[in-house]
A tleap script that builds the chain and sets N, CA, C and O, in Angstrom:
source leaprc.protein.ff14SB
mol = sequence {
  NMET PRO PHE LYS ASP SER GLN GLU GLY SER
  GLN LEU LEU ARG GLN TYR TRP VAL LYS ALA
  ILE ALA THR ILE ASP SER LEU ASP GLU ALA
  SER PHE ASN SER THR ASP VAL GLU LEU LEU
  VAL ALA GLY LYS PRO LEU LEU THR ILE THR
  ARG ALA SER MET MET TRP PHE PHE LEU PHE
  ASP ILE ILE HIE HIE ARG GLY GLN LEU SER
  SER TYR ILE ARG PRO MET GLY GLY LYS ASN
  PRO ALA VAL TYR GLY TYR SER PHE ASP SER
  LEU GLN CGLN
}
set mol.1.N position { -17.697 8.476 2.148 }
set mol.1.CA position { -16.461 8.687 2.239 }
set mol.1.C position { -16.281 8.561 3.857 }
set mol.1.O position { -17.020 8.851 4.798 }
set mol.2.N position { -15.094 8.054 3.773 }
set mol.2.CA position { -14.767 7.956 6.051 }
set mol.2.C position { -14.132 9.252 6.323 }
set mol.2.O position { -13.695 9.462 7.455 }
set mol.3.N position { -14.035 10.137 5.410 }
set mol.3.CA position { -13.550 11.244 5.877 }
set mol.3.C position { -14.325 12.546 5.139 }
set mol.3.O position { -14.865 12.430 4.039 }
set mol.4.N position { -14.298 13.803 5.906 }
set mol.4.CA position { -14.883 14.758 5.128 }
set mol.4.C position { -13.911 15.428 4.184 }
set mol.4.O position { -14.594 15.934 3.293 }
set mol.5.N position { -12.613 15.664 3.970 }
set mol.5.CA position { -12.176 16.508 3.044 }
set mol.5.C position { -10.750 16.203 3.111 }
set mol.5.O position { -10.529 15.605 4.163 }
set mol.6.N position { -9.835 16.347 2.510 }
set mol.6.CA position { -8.036 15.920 2.200 }
set mol.6.C position { -7.417 15.815 3.635 }
set mol.6.O position { -6.862 14.948 4.310 }
set mol.7.N position { -7.786 17.121 3.766 }
set mol.7.CA position { -6.916 17.603 5.352 }
set mol.7.C position { -6.947 16.378 6.391 }
set mol.7.O position { -5.981 15.788 6.874 }
set mol.8.N position { -8.459 16.130 6.625 }
set mol.8.CA position { -8.930 15.184 7.766 }
set mol.8.C position { -8.142 13.543 7.175 }
set mol.8.O position { -7.343 12.871 7.826 }
set mol.9.N position { -8.640 13.253 5.876 }
set mol.9.CA position { -8.041 12.001 5.471 }
set mol.9.C position { -6.533 12.082 5.242 }
set mol.9.O position { -6.163 11.081 4.629 }
set mol.10.N position { -5.726 12.760 5.466 }
set mol.10.CA position { -4.209 13.006 5.586 }
set mol.10.C position { -3.755 12.861 7.037 }
set mol.10.O position { -2.794 12.207 7.441 }
set mol.11.N position { -4.726 13.680 7.838 }
set mol.11.CA position { -4.513 13.127 9.471 }
set mol.11.C position { -4.612 11.345 9.636 }
set mol.11.O position { -3.734 10.596 10.062 }
set mol.12.N position { -5.704 11.063 9.243 }
set mol.12.CA position { -6.416 9.574 9.167 }
set mol.12.C position { -4.935 8.953 8.805 }
set mol.12.O position { -4.313 8.535 9.782 }
set mol.13.N position { -4.274 8.837 7.479 }
set mol.13.CA position { -3.597 8.275 7.218 }
set mol.13.C position { -2.376 7.976 7.771 }
set mol.13.O position { -1.778 6.901 7.818 }
set mol.14.N position { -1.923 9.654 8.409 }
set mol.14.CA position { -0.735 9.639 9.230 }
set mol.14.C position { -0.839 8.815 10.610 }
set mol.14.O position { 0.179 8.309 11.081 }
set mol.15.N position { -2.151 8.682 11.285 }
set mol.15.CA position { -2.205 8.343 12.283 }
set mol.15.C position { -2.437 6.695 12.248 }
set mol.15.O position { -2.304 5.974 13.237 }
set mol.16.N position { -2.793 6.259 10.977 }
set mol.16.CA position { -2.782 4.751 11.112 }
set mol.16.C position { -1.043 4.406 10.484 }
set mol.16.O position { -0.550 3.292 10.664 }
set mol.17.N position { -0.308 5.469 9.794 }
set mol.17.CA position { 0.864 5.119 9.225 }
set mol.17.C position { 1.524 4.593 10.515 }
set mol.17.O position { 2.013 3.484 10.730 }
set mol.18.N position { 1.382 5.991 11.563 }
set mol.18.CA position { 2.305 5.400 13.118 }
set mol.18.C position { 2.021 4.374 13.931 }
set mol.18.O position { 2.825 3.849 14.702 }
set mol.19.N position { 0.928 4.081 13.783 }
set mol.19.CA position { 0.238 2.857 14.531 }
set mol.19.C position { 0.868 1.447 13.989 }
set mol.19.O position { 1.369 0.502 14.598 }
set mol.20.N position { 0.628 1.699 12.528 }
set mol.20.CA position { 1.234 0.276 11.742 }
set mol.20.C position { 2.588 0.482 12.160 }
set mol.20.O position { 3.073 -0.414 12.852 }
set mol.21.N position { 3.462 1.698 11.823 }
set mol.21.CA position { 5.079 1.660 12.604 }
set mol.21.C position { 5.639 0.963 13.894 }
set mol.21.O position { 6.633 0.236 13.880 }
set mol.22.N position { 4.922 1.251 14.975 }
set mol.22.CA position { 4.471 1.015 16.309 }
set mol.22.C position { 4.286 -0.799 16.247 }
set mol.22.O position { 4.983 -1.539 16.941 }
set mol.23.N position { 3.618 -1.113 15.644 }
set mol.23.CA position { 2.793 -2.556 15.421 }
set mol.23.C position { 4.195 -3.069 15.004 }
set mol.23.O position { 4.652 -3.629 16.001 }
set mol.24.N position { 5.031 -3.130 14.049 }
set mol.24.CA position { 5.566 -3.515 13.374 }
set mol.24.C position { 6.959 -3.831 14.111 }
set mol.24.O position { 7.514 -4.924 14.222 }
set mol.25.N position { 7.453 -2.322 14.680 }
set mol.25.CA position { 8.456 -2.318 15.417 }
set mol.25.C position { 8.332 -3.074 16.763 }
set mol.25.O position { 9.377 -3.612 17.129 }
set mol.26.N position { 7.182 -3.227 17.626 }
set mol.26.CA position { 6.950 -4.392 18.719 }
set mol.26.C position { 6.851 -5.838 18.512 }
set mol.26.O position { 6.564 -6.638 19.403 }
set mol.27.N position { 7.129 -6.164 17.169 }
set mol.27.CA position { 7.421 -7.903 16.903 }
set mol.27.C position { 8.844 -7.872 16.687 }
set mol.27.O position { 9.523 -7.134 15.973 }
set mol.28.N position { 9.226 -9.034 17.619 }
set mol.28.CA position { 10.220 -9.711 16.867 }
set mol.28.C position { 10.451 -10.319 15.873 }
set mol.28.O position { 9.383 -10.668 15.369 }
set mol.29.N position { 11.540 -10.735 15.138 }
set mol.29.CA position { 11.410 -11.678 13.813 }
set mol.29.C position { 10.741 -12.690 13.912 }
set mol.29.O position { 9.936 -12.727 12.981 }
set mol.30.N position { 10.665 -13.450 14.498 }
set mol.30.CA position { 9.950 -14.639 14.759 }
set mol.30.C position { 8.675 -14.756 14.609 }
set mol.30.O position { 8.091 -15.796 14.302 }
set mol.31.N position { 7.967 -13.229 14.911 }
set mol.31.CA position { 6.728 -13.411 15.031 }
set mol.31.C position { 6.034 -12.446 13.933 }
set mol.31.O position { 4.878 -12.517 13.514 }
set mol.32.N position { 6.941 -11.621 13.618 }
set mol.32.CA position { 6.616 -11.023 12.187 }
set mol.32.C position { 6.584 -12.116 11.063 }
set mol.32.O position { 5.710 -11.922 10.218 }
set mol.33.N position { 7.559 -13.502 10.846 }
set mol.33.CA position { 7.391 -14.003 10.113 }
set mol.33.C position { 6.577 -14.888 10.273 }
set mol.33.O position { 6.313 -15.432 9.201 }
set mol.34.N position { 5.692 -15.568 11.678 }
set mol.34.CA position { 5.021 -16.754 11.772 }
set mol.34.C position { 3.384 -16.139 12.274 }
set mol.34.O position { 2.434 -16.860 12.578 }
set mol.35.N position { 3.391 -14.898 12.258 }
set mol.35.CA position { 2.133 -14.714 12.708 }
set mol.35.C position { 0.819 -14.865 12.122 }
set mol.35.O position { 0.602 -13.697 11.799 }
set mol.36.N position { -0.100 -15.454 11.803 }
set mol.36.CA position { -1.278 -15.254 11.091 }
set mol.36.C position { -2.119 -14.030 10.801 }
set mol.36.O position { -2.781 -13.667 11.773 }
set mol.37.N position { -2.261 -13.285 9.672 }
set mol.37.CA position { -3.190 -12.045 9.782 }
set mol.37.C position { -3.957 -12.441 8.596 }
set mol.37.O position { -3.607 -13.258 7.745 }
set mol.38.N position { -5.412 -11.537 8.656 }
set mol.38.CA position { -6.299 -11.779 7.770 }
set mol.38.C position { -6.545 -10.441 6.869 }
set mol.38.O position { -6.340 -9.319 7.333 }
set mol.39.N position { -6.851 -10.590 5.984 }
set mol.39.CA position { -7.037 -9.653 4.965 }
set mol.39.C position { -8.518 -9.429 4.953 }
set mol.39.O position { -9.000 -10.501 4.589 }
set mol.40.N position { -9.165 -8.847 5.099 }
set mol.40.CA position { -10.518 -8.429 5.474 }
set mol.40.C position { -11.166 -7.382 3.940 }
set mol.40.O position { -10.697 -6.316 3.542 }
set mol.41.N position { -12.341 -8.157 3.370 }
set mol.41.CA position { -12.649 -7.278 2.239 }
set mol.41.C position { -14.208 -7.607 2.915 }
set mol.41.O position { -14.756 -8.645 3.287 }
set mol.42.N position { -14.643 -6.071 2.867 }
set mol.42.CA position { -16.288 -5.738 3.204 }
set mol.42.C position { -16.500 -6.320 4.454 }
set mol.42.O position { -17.544 -6.777 4.919 }
set mol.43.N position { -15.110 -6.230 5.061 }
set mol.43.CA position { -15.622 -6.879 6.599 }
set mol.43.C position { -15.190 -8.375 7.014 }
set mol.43.O position { -14.784 -8.882 8.060 }
set mol.44.N position { -15.528 -8.961 5.408 }
set mol.44.CA position { -14.723 -10.567 5.883 }
set mol.44.C position { -13.648 -11.110 5.570 }
set mol.44.O position { -13.171 -10.785 4.482 }
set mol.45.N position { -13.013 -11.977 6.301 }
set mol.45.CA position { -12.006 -12.505 5.775 }
set mol.45.C position { -11.916 -13.291 4.449 }
set mol.45.O position { -12.725 -14.179 4.181 }
set mol.46.N position { -11.064 -12.992 3.758 }
set mol.46.CA position { -10.441 -13.283 2.496 }
set mol.46.C position { -9.092 -14.336 2.108 }
set mol.46.O position { -8.635 -15.177 1.334 }
set mol.47.N position { -8.927 -13.661 3.126 }
set mol.47.CA position { -7.175 -14.835 2.974 }
set mol.47.C position { -6.745 -14.757 4.407 }
set mol.47.O position { -7.192 -14.006 5.275 }
set mol.48.N position { -5.765 -15.694 4.512 }
set mol.48.CA position { -5.420 -16.037 5.994 }
set mol.48.C position { -3.941 -16.262 5.796 }
set mol.48.O position { -3.641 -17.303 5.210 }
set mol.49.N position { -2.918 -15.423 6.204 }
set mol.49.CA position { -1.460 -15.682 5.459 }
set mol.49.C position { -0.440 -15.054 6.792 }
set mol.49.O position { -0.765 -14.400 7.783 }
set mol.50.N position { 0.761 -15.508 6.384 }
set mol.50.CA position { 1.522 -14.953 8.198 }
set mol.50.C position { 1.833 -13.378 7.695 }
set mol.50.O position { 1.758 -13.042 6.513 }
set mol.51.N position { 2.128 -12.635 8.591 }
set mol.51.CA position { 2.371 -11.356 8.212 }
set mol.51.C position { 3.379 -11.057 7.331 }
set mol.51.O position { 3.128 -10.035 6.693 }
set mol.52.N position { 4.496 -11.606 7.043 }
set mol.52.CA position { 5.465 -11.186 6.804 }
set mol.52.C position { 4.973 -11.385 4.953 }
set mol.52.O position { 5.383 -10.617 4.082 }
set mol.53.N position { 4.231 -12.328 4.740 }
set mol.53.CA position { 3.529 -12.694 3.590 }
set mol.53.C position { 2.670 -12.165 3.139 }
set mol.53.O position { 2.324 -12.337 1.970 }
set mol.54.N position { 1.933 -11.149 4.195 }
set mol.54.CA position { 0.857 -10.145 3.632 }
set mol.54.C position { 1.556 -8.884 3.269 }
set mol.54.O position { 0.983 -8.284 2.360 }
set mol.55.N position { 2.785 -8.229 3.787 }
set mol.55.CA position { 3.340 -7.230 3.369 }
set mol.55.C position { 3.600 -7.599 2.031 }
set mol.55.O position { 2.918 -6.925 1.259 }
set mol.56.N position { 4.612 -8.734 1.254 }
set mol.56.CA position { 4.876 -9.055 0.182 }
set mol.56.C position { 3.613 -8.655 -0.380 }
set mol.56.O position { 3.474 -7.526 -0.849 }
set mol.57.N position { 2.572 -9.604 -0.363 }
set mol.57.CA position { 1.245 -9.527 -0.949 }
set mol.57.C position { 1.063 -7.885 -1.246 }
set mol.57.O position { 1.028 -7.487 -2.410 }
set mol.58.N position { 0.943 -6.917 -0.063 }
set mol.58.CA position { 0.752 -5.776 -0.536 }
set mol.58.C position { 1.790 -4.929 -1.466 }
set mol.58.O position { 1.495 -3.941 -2.138 }
set mol.59.N position { 3.004 -5.507 -1.361 }
set mol.59.CA position { 3.992 -5.009 -2.443 }
set mol.59.C position { 3.904 -5.063 -3.700 }
set mol.59.O position { 4.004 -4.200 -4.572 }
set mol.60.N position { 3.686 -6.276 -3.723 }
set mol.60.CA position { 3.365 -6.601 -5.269 }
set mol.60.C position { 2.159 -6.172 -5.673 }
set mol.60.O position { 2.059 -5.720 -6.813 }
set mol.61.N position { 1.155 -6.226 -4.915 }
set mol.61.CA position { -0.132 -5.642 -5.466 }
set mol.61.C position { 0.090 -4.187 -5.962 }
set mol.61.O position { -0.367 -3.792 -7.034 }
set mol.62.N position { 0.898 -3.331 -5.027 }
set mol.62.CA position { 1.279 -1.606 -5.457 }
set mol.62.C position { 2.085 -1.968 -6.381 }
set mol.62.O position { 1.782 -1.093 -7.191 }
set mol.63.N position { 3.041 -2.696 -7.007 }
set mol.63.CA position { 3.788 -3.127 -8.359 }
set mol.63.C position { 2.743 -3.391 -9.068 }
set mol.63.O position { 2.511 -2.517 -9.904 }
set mol.64.N position { 2.056 -4.220 -9.058 }
set mol.64.CA position { 0.723 -4.652 -10.250 }
set mol.64.C position { -0.210 -3.411 -10.912 }
set mol.64.O position { -0.580 -3.323 -12.083 }
set mol.65.N position { -0.492 -2.417 -9.728 }
set mol.65.CA position { -1.597 -0.935 -9.700 }
set mol.65.C position { -0.602 -0.337 -10.671 }
set mol.65.O position { -0.878 -0.390 -11.870 }
set mol.66.N position { 0.383 0.155 -10.326 }
set mol.66.CA position { 1.721 0.897 -10.897 }
set mol.66.C position { 1.553 0.632 -12.589 }
set mol.66.O position { 1.407 1.452 -13.496 }
set mol.67.N position { 1.625 -0.643 -12.616 }
set mol.67.CA position { 1.879 -1.417 -14.057 }
set mol.67.C position { 0.429 -1.053 -14.752 }
set mol.67.O position { 0.608 -0.648 -15.900 }
set mol.68.N position { -0.822 -1.082 -14.405 }
set mol.68.CA position { -1.766 -1.160 -14.487 }
set mol.68.C position { -2.047 0.666 -15.013 }
set mol.68.O position { -2.625 1.143 -15.990 }
set mol.69.N position { -1.410 1.229 -13.972 }
set mol.69.CA position { -1.528 2.936 -14.037 }
set mol.69.C position { -0.533 3.304 -15.633 }
set mol.69.O position { -0.751 4.248 -16.393 }
set mol.70.N position { 0.232 2.555 -15.742 }
set mol.70.CA position { 1.411 3.243 -16.698 }
set mol.70.C position { 0.534 2.560 -18.184 }
set mol.70.O position { 0.582 3.126 -19.276 }
set mol.71.N position { -0.165 1.377 -17.954 }
set mol.71.CA position { -0.739 1.032 -19.271 }
set mol.71.C position { -1.880 1.676 -19.897 }
set mol.71.O position { -2.391 1.620 -21.015 }
set mol.72.N position { -2.174 2.461 -18.552 }
set mol.72.CA position { -3.733 3.142 -19.051 }
set mol.72.C position { -2.990 4.643 -19.374 }
set mol.72.O position { -3.437 4.867 -20.499 }
set mol.73.N position { -2.304 5.547 -19.111 }
set mol.73.CA position { -2.010 7.067 -18.813 }
set mol.73.C position { -1.408 6.771 -20.486 }
set mol.73.O position { -1.994 7.012 -21.542 }
set mol.74.N position { -0.037 6.168 -20.275 }
set mol.74.CA position { 1.066 6.373 -21.518 }
set mol.74.C position { -0.180 6.354 -23.131 }
set mol.74.O position { -0.483 7.264 -23.903 }
set mol.75.N position { -0.532 5.149 -23.086 }
set mol.75.CA position { -1.289 5.444 -24.735 }
set mol.75.C position { -2.016 6.468 -24.822 }
set mol.75.O position { -2.271 6.909 -25.942 }
set mol.76.N position { -2.656 7.251 -23.377 }
set mol.76.CA position { -3.166 8.229 -23.900 }
set mol.76.C position { -2.715 10.054 -24.151 }
set mol.76.O position { -3.238 11.167 -24.214 }
set mol.77.N position { -1.419 9.384 -24.223 }
set mol.77.CA position { -0.316 10.677 -24.289 }
set mol.77.C position { -0.097 11.340 -22.697 }
set mol.77.O position { 0.633 12.300 -22.449 }
set mol.78.N position { -0.838 10.650 -21.795 }
set mol.78.CA position { -0.484 11.033 -20.603 }
set mol.78.C position { 1.425 10.848 -19.727 }
set mol.78.O position { 2.310 10.079 -20.102 }
set mol.79.N position { 1.467 11.523 -18.930 }
set mol.79.CA position { 3.042 10.828 -17.803 }
set mol.79.C position { 2.453 10.393 -16.666 }
set mol.79.O position { 1.501 10.716 -15.956 }
set mol.80.N position { 3.522 9.347 -16.708 }
set mol.80.CA position { 2.795 8.754 -15.309 }
set mol.80.C position { 3.952 9.054 -14.185 }
set mol.80.O position { 5.167 8.878 -14.284 }
set mol.81.N position { 3.027 9.670 -12.854 }
set mol.81.CA position { 3.397 10.427 -12.105 }
set mol.81.C position { 4.368 9.327 -11.314 }
set mol.81.O position { 4.381 8.114 -11.523 }
set mol.82.N position { 5.353 10.223 -10.143 }
set mol.82.CA position { 6.106 9.462 -9.360 }
set mol.82.C position { 5.227 9.032 -8.007 }
set mol.82.O position { 5.203 9.525 -6.880 }
set mol.83.N position { 4.475 7.840 -8.631 }
set mol.83.CA position { 4.085 7.259 -7.375 }
set mol.83.C position { 4.493 6.826 -6.084 }
set mol.83.O position { 3.770 6.900 -5.090 }
set mol.84.N position { 5.569 6.407 -6.095 }
set mol.84.CA position { 6.393 5.576 -5.341 }
set mol.84.C position { 7.800 5.643 -5.480 }
set mol.84.O position { 8.383 4.675 -5.967 }
set mol.85.N position { 8.328 6.487 -5.180 }
set mol.85.CA position { 9.970 7.099 -6.218 }
set mol.85.C position { 9.630 7.666 -7.262 }
set mol.85.O position { 8.623 8.373 -7.304 }
set mol.86.N position { 10.720 7.376 -8.704 }
set mol.86.CA position { 10.337 8.031 -9.529 }
set mol.86.C position { 10.269 7.163 -10.498 }
set mol.86.O position { 10.726 6.020 -10.502 }
set mol.87.N position { 9.441 7.951 -11.690 }
set mol.87.CA position { 9.437 7.242 -12.591 }
set mol.87.C position { 9.707 7.562 -13.878 }
set mol.87.O position { 9.594 8.778 -14.034 }
set mol.88.N position { 10.096 6.842 -15.127 }
set mol.88.CA position { 10.666 7.166 -16.077 }
set mol.88.C position { 10.210 8.267 -16.525 }
set mol.88.O position { 10.896 8.967 -17.270 }
set mol.89.N position { 9.103 8.574 -16.189 }
set mol.89.CA position { 8.317 10.121 -17.083 }
set mol.89.C position { 8.838 11.155 -16.172 }
set mol.89.O position { 9.199 12.252 -16.599 }
set mol.90.N position { 8.875 10.901 -15.201 }
set mol.90.CA position { 9.418 12.150 -14.404 }
set mol.90.C position { 11.141 12.598 -13.957 }
set mol.90.O position { 11.556 13.457 -13.179 }
set mol.91.N position { 11.931 11.514 -14.905 }
set mol.91.CA position { 12.917 11.629 -15.378 }
set mol.91.C position { 12.794 12.568 -16.432 }
set mol.91.O position { 13.467 13.581 -16.238 }
set mol.92.N position { 12.159 12.549 -17.465 }
set mol.92.CA position { 12.612 13.125 -18.582 }
set mol.92.C position { 12.327 14.640 -18.548 }
set mol.92.O position { 12.568 15.259 -19.584 }
set mol.93.N position { 11.890 15.249 -17.589 }
set mol.93.CA position { 11.561 16.810 -17.559 }
set mol.93.C position { 12.910 17.451 -17.388 }
set mol.93.O position { 13.008 18.676 -17.327 }
savepdb mol mol.pdb
quit
């Protein structure tokens, strides 16, 4: 694990978040839409696309995994958590 406990993990996440926001804020729209970035898996490039396309890729990946979570939890009688925003189940409380 890259951190020793949840508190350290939370601090690392906050640091990366601040850095990511600063990076995005430093770009003009043309750079954001045209700069190529690499998606690394195990330190090796898997995909090279524009930064804007990568952001859409991440959004759709999050949506996909939330759908998977719903598919596994509901049939087992569980309730879906509010992962990002509310879920149908969180509104039923």
